[in-house]
C-alpha positions in Angstrom: 31.8 44.9 35.1 34.5 43.0 36.9 36.1 39.8 35.8 34.2 37.9 38.5 30.9 39.3 37.4 31.7 38.3 33.8 32.6 34.8 34.9 29.3 34.5 36.9 27.3 35.8 33.9 29.1 33.4 31.6 28.4 30.5 33.9 24.7 31.4 34.1 24.5 31.7 30.4 26.2 28.4 29.9 23.7 26.8 32.3 20.8 28.3 30.5 22.1 27.0 27.2 22.6 23.5 28.6 19.0 23.6 30.0 17.6 24.7 26.6 19.6 22.1 24.9 18.2 19.4 27.2 14.7 20.7 26.5 15.2 20.6 22.8 16.4 17.0 23.0 13.3 16.1 25.0 11.1 17.8 22.5 12.8 16.1 19.7 12.2 12.7 21.3 8.5 13.7 21.8 8.2 14.8 18.2 9.8 11.5 17.0 7.2 9.6 19.1 4.4 11.7 17.6 5.6 11.0 14.1 5.8 7.3 14.8 2.2 7.3 16.2 1.0 9.3 13.2 2.6 6.8 10.8 1.1 3.9 12.7 -2.3 5.5 12.6 -1.9 6.2 8.9 -1.0 2.5 8.2 -4.0 1.4 10.2 -6.3 3.6 8.1 -4.8 2.2 4.9 -5.3 -1.4 6.2 -8.9 -0.6 7.1 -9.5 0.8 3.7 -8.2 -2.3 2.0 -10.2 -4.6 4.3 -13.3 -2.6 3.6 -12.7 -2.9 -0.1 -12.2 -6.6 0.2 -15.4 -7.0 2.3 -17.4 -5.0 -0.2 -16.0 -7.1 -3.1 -16.9 -10.3 -1.3 -20.3 -9.0 -0.5 -20.9 -8.1 -4.2 -19.7 -11.6 -5.3 -21.8 -13.3 -2.6 -24.9 -11.3 -3.7 -24.3 -12.1 -7.3 -23.8 -15.8 -6.6 -26.9 -15.8 -4.4 -28.9 -14.0 -7.1 -27.7 -16.5 -9.8 -28.5 -19.5 -7.7 -32.0 -18.3 -6.8 -33.1 -18.3 -10.4 
């Protein structure tokens, strides 16, 4: 292998590494976006669970008051 062939091969390898590095950076950004979306969805589920609990508690209290007042 001549020096010129080696230089061409090194340049091609360097370009491949740069392309792969760029793809890894893009994928990292995508993963960060997915993690953020997952955390947001998780927070929404937690909020809905608390709201459902509060609505259930209000319903029980309302029913108890209604039952007490009907007697």
